[in-house]
C-alpha positions in Angstrom: 51.1 -29.8 38.2 48.7 -29.8 35.1 45.1 -29.4 36.0 43.2 -32.0 33.9 40.1 -33.3 34.2 41.5 -36.5 34.9 43.9 -35.3 38.1 41.0 -33.2 39.0 39.0 -36.3 39.7 41.6 -38.4 41.1 42.2 -35.7 43.6 38.5 -35.6 44.3 38.5 -39.5 44.3 41.4 -39.8 47.0 39.6 -36.7 49.8 36.0 -38.4 49.2 38.0 -41.8 50.7 39.9 -40.8 53.5 37.3 -39.3 54.7 34.8 -42.5 54.5 34.6 -45.7 56.4 37.5 -48.7 55.6 34.9 -50.8 55.4 33.4 -49.3 52.5 36.3 -48.2 50.7 36.3 -50.7 48.0 32.9 -49.6 47.0 34.0 -46.2 47.0 37.4 -46.8 44.6 35.4 -48.5 42.2 33.0 -45.4 42.2 36.2 -42.6 41.7 37.4 -45.6 38.5 33.4 -44.8 36.7 34.4 -41.6 37.9 37.5 -40.5 36.6 37.0 -42.8 33.0 34.1 -40.5 32.4 36.1 -37.5 32.7 39.2 -38.9 31.1 38.0 -38.2 27.7 37.8 -34.9 28.0 41.4 -34.8 29.2 43.7 -32.3 26.8 40.3 -30.6 25.8 41.1 -26.7 25.6 37.6 -24.6 26.7 36.1 -22.8 24.9 37.2 -19.0 24.8 35.0 -16.1 24.1 35.6 -13.3 21.9 33.3 -9.4 23.8 31.8 -12.3 25.9 30.0 -14.7 23.4 31.4 -18.4 22.6 33.3 -18.9 19.6 31.3 -22.2 18.8 28.3 -19.0 18.2 30.2 -16.9 16.3 30.8 -19.6 14.3 27.4 -20.9 13.7 26.6 -17.2 13.1 29.7 -16.8 10.9 28.5 -20.1 8.6 25.0 -19.0 8.9 25.8 -15.3 7.1 27.8 -17.3 4.6 24.9 -19.3 3.7 22.5 -16.7 3.3 25.0 -14.8 0.3 24.8 -18.0 -1.4 20.9 -18.3 -0.7 21.0 -14.7 -2.4 23.6 -15.1 -5.1 21.1 -18.3 -6.1 18.4 -16.1 -6.3 20.1 -13.0 -7.5 21.3 -15.6 -11.0 17.5 -16.2 -11.4 15.5 -13.2 -11.2 16.4 -12.0 -15.1 14.8 -15.3 -16.1 11.7 -14.2 -13.7 11.5 -10.9 -15.6 11.6 -12.3 -18.9 8.5 -15.2 -18.0 6.3 -12.0 -15.6 6.8 -10.2 -19.2 5.9 -12.9 -20.9 2.7 -13.7 -18.3 1.4 -10.2 -18.6 1.4 -10.9 -23.2 -0.8 -14.3 -22.6 -2.7 -12.0 -19.5 -3.9 -8.8 -22.2 -6.1 -10.8 -24.0 -8.1 -11.9 -20.9 -10.6 -8.5 -20.0 -11.3 -8.0 -16.1 -14.3 -9.4 -15.9 -12.7 -13.0 -17.0 -10.9 -13.4 -14.4 -10.8 -15.7 -11.5 -10.5 -14.3 -7.9 -10.0 -15.8 -4.8 -14.2 -17.4 -3.5 -14.6 -18.9 -7.1 -14.1 -22.1 -8.0 -10.4 -23.1 -9.7 -12.4 -24.3 -12.5 -12.8 -20.8 -13.4 -9.1 -20.2 -14.2 -8.7 -23.1 -16.3 -8.9 -21.3 -19.5 -6.1 -18.7 -18.3 -4.2 -21.7 -17.2 -3.9 -23.6 -20.8 -3.3 -20.7 -22.5 -0.4 -19.9 -20.1 0.5 -23.5 -20.6 0.6 -23.6 -24.7 2.2 -20.0 -24.9 5.4 -20.8 -22.4 5.4 -24.4 -23.6 9.0 -24.6 -23.2 8.1 -24.6 -19.3 6.4 -27.3 -17.9 3.3 -25.9 -15.8 1.9 -27.4 -12.8 -1.2 -26.5 -10.5 0.7 -26.4 -7.3 0.0 -28.0 -3.7 -3.0 -25.9 -1.2 -0.1 -25.5 0.9 0.9 -22.2 -0.3 -2.4 -21.2 -0.8 -5.2 -21.6 -3.9 -4.5 -20.7 -6.9 -0.5 -21.0 -7.2 0.6 -22.8 -10.4 4.7 -22.7 -11.0 6.4 -22.4 -14.2 9.7 -25.6 -13.7 12.8 -24.3 -15.6 15.2 -27.4 -14.9 15.8 -27.3 -11.0 14.2 -23.6 -10.3 10.2 -23.1 -10.5 8.6 -19.9 -10.9 5.8 -19.2 -8.5 2.7 -17.3 -9.2 -1.1 -16.9 -8.1 -3.9 -17.1 -11.1 -6.6 -16.0 -8.9 -5.2 -12.4 -8.0 -2.5 -12.8 -11.0 0.2 -11.9 -8.6 4.0 -13.7 -8.5 4.6 -14.9 -5.3 8.4 -16.3 -5.4 11.3 -18.8 -6.7 11.4 -22.3 -5.9 14.7 -24.1 -5.4 14.1 -27.4 -6.0 17.1 -29.5 -5.7 17.7 -28.2 -2.1 14.0 -28.2 -1.1 13.8 -24.1 -0.7 11.3 -21.6 -1.2 12.3 -17.5 -1.7 9.2 -15.9 -0.9 8.1 -12.7 -1.8 5.7 -10.6 -0.9 2.7 -11.0 -3.3 3.4 -9.0 -6.3 1.0 -8.0 -8.5 1.7 -8.6 -13.0 -0.2 -5.3 -13.7 0.5 -2.8 -11.6 -2.4 0.0 -10.8 0.2 2.2 -9.5 1.7 2.6 -13.0 4.7 1.1 -12.4 6.1 -2.0 -14.6 6.8 -4.9 -12.6 10.5 -5.1 -10.8 9.5 -7.5 -8.0 8.2 -4.6 -5.5 4.3 -4.4 -4.2 2.2 -1.4 -5.1 3.7 2.0 -4.2 6.8 0.8 -3.7 9.8 1.8 -5.4 13.2 -1.2 -6.4 15.4 0.9 -4.8 15.7 -2.3 -1.8 13.3 -5.5 -2.4 12.2 -7.4 0.7 12.8 -12.0 0.5 12.1 -14.2 2.8 13.4 -18.0 2.8 11.8 -21.1 3.9 12.7 -24.7 4.0 10.0 -26.0 2.1 9.3 -28.5 -0.9 6.5 -26.4 -3.3 6.0 -30.1 -4.6 4.7 -31.7 -1.6 1.5 -31.5 -0.5 1.0 -31.2 3.5 4.4 -30.1 3.9 5.4 -27.3 7.0 7.0 -24.1 5.5 10.4 -23.8 7.7 11.7 -19.9 8.1 15.5 -19.7 7.6 15.9 -15.8 7.1 15.0 -12.8 5.6 17.2 -10.5 3.4 16.6 -7.5 1.5 18.1 -6.9 -2.4 19.2 -3.2 -3.4 18.6 -1.5 -6.4 23.0 -2.4 -7.2 22.6 -5.9 -6.3 19.7 -6.2 -9.1 21.5 -3.9 -11.4 24.5 -6.2 -10.8 22.6 -9.2 -12.9 20.3 -7.2 -15.4 17.3 -6.6 -13.4 15.7 -3.9 -15.0 14.7 -0.7 -13.5 11.5 0.2 -13.1 9.5 2.0 -15.9 6.6 4.7 -14.8 4.1 3.9 -17.3 1.8 6.8 -16.6 2.2 10.1 -17.9 2.6 13.2 -16.0 -1.0 14.0 -16.6 -2.8 11.1 -15.6 -0.2 10.5 -12.2 -1.9 13.6 -11.2 -4.7 12.6 -11.6 -4.1 9.7 -9.2 -2.7 12.7 -6.9 -5.6 14.0 -6.6 -7.6 10.9 -5.6 -4.4 10.4 -3.0 -5.6 13.7 -1.4 -8.9 13.3 -1.3 -8.4 9.9 1.0 -6.0 12.1 2.7 -8.3 15.1 3.5 -10.6 12.0 5.0 -8.8 10.3 7.2 -7.7 13.9 8.7 -11.2 14.6 8.9 -11.8 11.9 10.3 -9.0 11.6 13.2 -10.3 15.2 14.1 -13.6 14.0 15.1 -12.5 11.6 16.8 -10.0 13.6 18.8 -13.1 15.9 20.0 -15.1 12.9 20.7 -14.0 10.0 21.7 -13.7 9.0 25.5 -16.9 9.9 27.4 -17.8 13.3 26.5 -20.7 13.3 24.8 -20.9 17.2 24.0 -20.9 19.5 21.9 -17.8 21.8 20.7 -17.0 24.2 17.9 -14.4 25.3 16.3 -12.6 28.0 15.1 -12.1 28.6 11.2 -9.1 28.3 9.2 -8.0 30.1 6.1 -6.2 29.4 2.7 -3.1 27.2 3.5 -4.1 26.6 7.0 -3.7 29.8 8.2 -6.0 31.3 11.4 -8.2 33.5 10.3 -6.7 37.0 12.3 -10.7 38.7 12.4 -11.7 35.1 13.9 -11.0 33.7 17.3 -8.6 30.9 17.2 -9.7 29.2 20.9 -12.4 26.5 20.7 -15.8 26.7 22.8 -15.6 23.5 25.2 -19.3 21.8 25.5 -22.1 24.4 24.1 -25.8 24.2 25.4 -28.8 24.3 22.9 -28.9 28.0 23.2 -25.1 27.9 22.0 -25.7 25.3 19.7 -28.5 27.3 17.0 -25.4 30.1 16.9 -23.0 27.7 15.2 -23.5 26.3 12.0 -24.2 22.9 10.2 -24.0 24.0 7.2 -20.5 24.2 4.5 -20.8 28.0 4.1 -21.5 28.3 7.4 -18.1 26.0 8.6 -15.8 28.3 6.0 -17.2 31.2 7.9 -15.8 30.1 11.4 -19.3 28.3 12.9 -18.1 24.5 12.2 -19.9 22.4 14.7 -19.6 19.0 15.7 -22.2 17.6 18.3 -20.8 14.5 19.6 -24.0 13.0 21.1 -25.7 13.0 17.8 -22.9 12.3 15.5 -23.4 14.9 13.4 -22.2 18.4 12.2 -18.8 19.5 10.6 -14.6 20.0 11.9 -11.9 21.5 10.7 -8.1 20.0 10.1 -5.3 21.9 11.2 -4.5 23.0 7.5 -8.5 24.3 6.8 -9.7 21.3 5.7 -13.2 20.8 6.7 -14.9 17.9 6.9 -18.7 17.1 7.1 -19.7 14.2 9.2 -21.7 11.9 8.5 -22.1 9.7 12.3 -20.4 8.6 14.8 -19.4 5.0 15.5 -18.6 4.0 18.7 -17.9 0.6 20.9 -16.6 0.4 24.6 -13.1 1.2 23.3 -13.0 3.7 20.4 -14.8 5.6 18.5 -14.8 6.3 14.8 -16.1 8.7 12.8 -17.4 8.0 9.4 -17.2 11.4 7.0 -19.4 11.8 3.9 -17.7 14.9 2.5 -14.1 17.0 3.0 -13.9 20.5 1.5 -11.1 23.3 1.3 -10.9 27.2 -0.3 -8.7 27.4 -3.0 -8.1 30.5 -4.6 -11.3 32.1 -7.2 -13.5 28.9 -5.3 -13.9 25.4 -3.4 -12.6 21.9 -3.7 -15.2 19.7 -2.4 -14.3 15.3 -2.0 -17.8 13.3 -1.6 -17.3 9.5 -0.1 -20.8 7.9 -1.5 -19.6 4.4 -0.1 -20.1 5.7 3.4 -17.7 2.7 5.1 -18.4 2.2 8.8 -14.6 1.3 9.5 -13.1 2.2 12.6 -9.7 1.4 10.7 -8.8 4.8 9.6 -5.8 3.2 8.3 -7.5 1.0 5.6 -6.2 1.4 2.1 -8.8 3.2 0.1 -7.3 2.9 -3.1 -9.8 1.1 -4.8 -12.6 3.1 -2.9 -14.5 6.3 -5.7 -15.2 9.3 -5.1 -15.8 13.0 -6.4 -14.3 15.4 -6.8 -16.3 18.8 -7.3 -14.5 22.4 -8.0 -16.3 25.4 -8.4 -16.3 29.0 -8.8 -16.7 31.4 -5.8 -19.8 32.4 -6.8 -20.9 29.0 -8.0 -21.2 30.5 -12.1 -18.3 27.3 -13.3 -18.3 23.2 -11.8 -17.0 20.7 -12.8 -17.4 17.4 -11.3 -15.1 14.1 -11.9 -15.5 10.8 -10.5 -11.5 9.5 -9.1 -10.2 6.5 -7.4 -6.8 5.8 -6.6 -5.4 3.2 -8.2 -7.3 3.8 -11.9 -7.4 8.3 -12.0 -10.5 10.2 -13.3 -13.2 9.8 -15.2 -15.6 12.1 -16.9 -18.3 13.8 -14.4 -19.8 16.7 -15.9 -18.8 20.5 -16.8 -21.2 23.2 -16.4 -19.1 26.8 -18.4 -22.1 29.2 -19.1 -21.7 31.3 -22.0 -23.1 32.1 -25.0 -22.8 28.3 -25.9 -24.8 27.0 -23.6 -28.1 26.8 -23.9 -29.3 24.6 -20.8 -29.1 21.9 -20.1 -26.4 21.0 -22.9 -24.6 22.6 -25.1 -24.7 24.2 -28.7 -21.1 23.5 -30.2 -19.9 22.9 -34.0 -23.8 22.9 -35.3 -24.0 19.9 -32.5 -25.7 19.5 -28.8 -23.2 18.4 -26.2 -24.4 17.4 -22.9 -22.5 18.5 -19.7 -21.4 14.6 -19.1 -19.5 15.1 -23.1 -18.5 18.2 -22.1 -16.2 16.9 -19.3 -15.1 14.0 -21.4 -13.4 16.2 -23.6 -12.5 18.7 -20.6 -10.4 15.2 -19.4 -9.1 14.9 -22.8 -7.7 18.3 -23.3 -6.6 17.8 -19.5 -4.3 14.5 -21.2 -3.9 16.1 -24.4 -1.6 19.1 -22.5 -3.7 21.7 -24.7 -3.5 24.2 -22.2 -0.3 25.3 -21.0 0.9 27.9 -18.3 3.0 30.9 -19.3 6.3 28.7 -19.1 4.9 25.6 -21.7 4.4 23.9 -18.8 1.1 21.5 -18.6 -1.6 23.2 -16.8 -3.3 20.9 -14.1 -6.9 20.4 -13.6 -7.6 22.7 -11.0 -5.8 25.5 -12.7 -7.6 25.1 -16.3 -10.8 24.9 -14.6 -9.9 28.5 -12.6 -8.6 29.9 -15.7 -12.3 29.5 -17.2 -12.9 32.6 -15.3 -11.6 34.6 -17.4 -14.2 34.9 -20.2 -11.3 35.0 -22.6 -9.7 31.5 -21.9 -13.6 30.2 -21.6 -13.8 30.7 -24.9 -10.8 29.7 -26.3 -11.0 26.2 -24.5 -14.7 25.8 -26.2 -13.3 26.6 -29.7 -10.2 23.9 -29.2 -13.0 21.6 -28.3 -15.0 22.2 -31.3 -12.5 22.3 -33.8 -10.3 19.4 -32.5 -13.0 16.7 -30.7 -16.3 17.5 -32.9 -15.2 18.3 -35.9 -14.8 13.8 -37.1 -18.4 13.9 -35.5 -21.8 13.5 -37.5 
């Protein structure tokens, strides 16, 4: 006998009728007819089988979605070369507008009209339209048939590509058209190379106001896939010298962060005490002629033997008073941090670092942070924060100061280089008076021109050039180079 839903229903009804009273047989017989009829539609329907414990229907749905995602990825890849072309055209238009003419998030959209009109005129083969506020203020799109390329004018970023015929929107993390890290545009954010980029797909009509974006999935595009459709690789637009300037700024940010973390570890929780640290030598190694142990809480009398100066910190007397939030810390790799103050709330402790320093062969590198922001987020981006880097010889005769930013590199500060050319407070070169600030400008220019090379012919970096001036002959050659190459055309 075959067990089908109809046979099972009939059997259940038969047993039920036998066990009940005869007087109710008609009513129960009718009920069985209804049950059997309801189940008859299932007769012959196979039970769902599973593969590795998962219903076939669910697996089929996954396969369908995977196939759809591949189709979506293919559509996006086919549009990316055009997007790259539009971005380059957009950049050529925006070159006409200096930074001060940009419109920003907190400005009226009216301030962006001039830029938008210029983009529309120069790229008239496309239909330019400002989009509803569903994507946020300041978005516009260039329409090319059933495809729309979306930008945000308020901060000049690329936002995504829309498939208009299917109401789909492929969003990329907002990518700056002008990358401050010196790489060309390639659908990746700052400091991210285009080995793989991530896109999020939404069910969304960008031209409708008030619509809801429904996320459908996320996928990545590899460098191989981008190569296959002709999306160019990123080009490093910075020279090695310019990139090194940014590395110096990153070093300053890193030292600051390490000092913050060190101070936080020392003074976090309920401890309100003074601590003294053992010093570290060049390269982060502990000095063997000094103790490597920390003194926990110190009294006022012992605090008097510790130091509250940078020189004292380098001599092994770094002292941080967790009560007042003032003093110095030393990181494991030998960076000395000056604590400006501690910031406390009920749950956390933060530290504001005013400067960091480290000994190098023949001198000291020091970073000063004038902003002294009172933020407890020690991992916040500081690429656009300005700092000053000073390099000083051990005896203090030679001093170089440069202003640094992680996104733009170095700008001149001042340079003190004693010698017969220094008449104080300026220099006398090529019959002209040159200030210390101008001299620092020429120092940067010589560095970027790769005017000073090592024995292998490679361009020297900024600290090595400066420390080379400890040799009077090298210093004299540099002054002569500046006089011959940068001052001859001055009146």
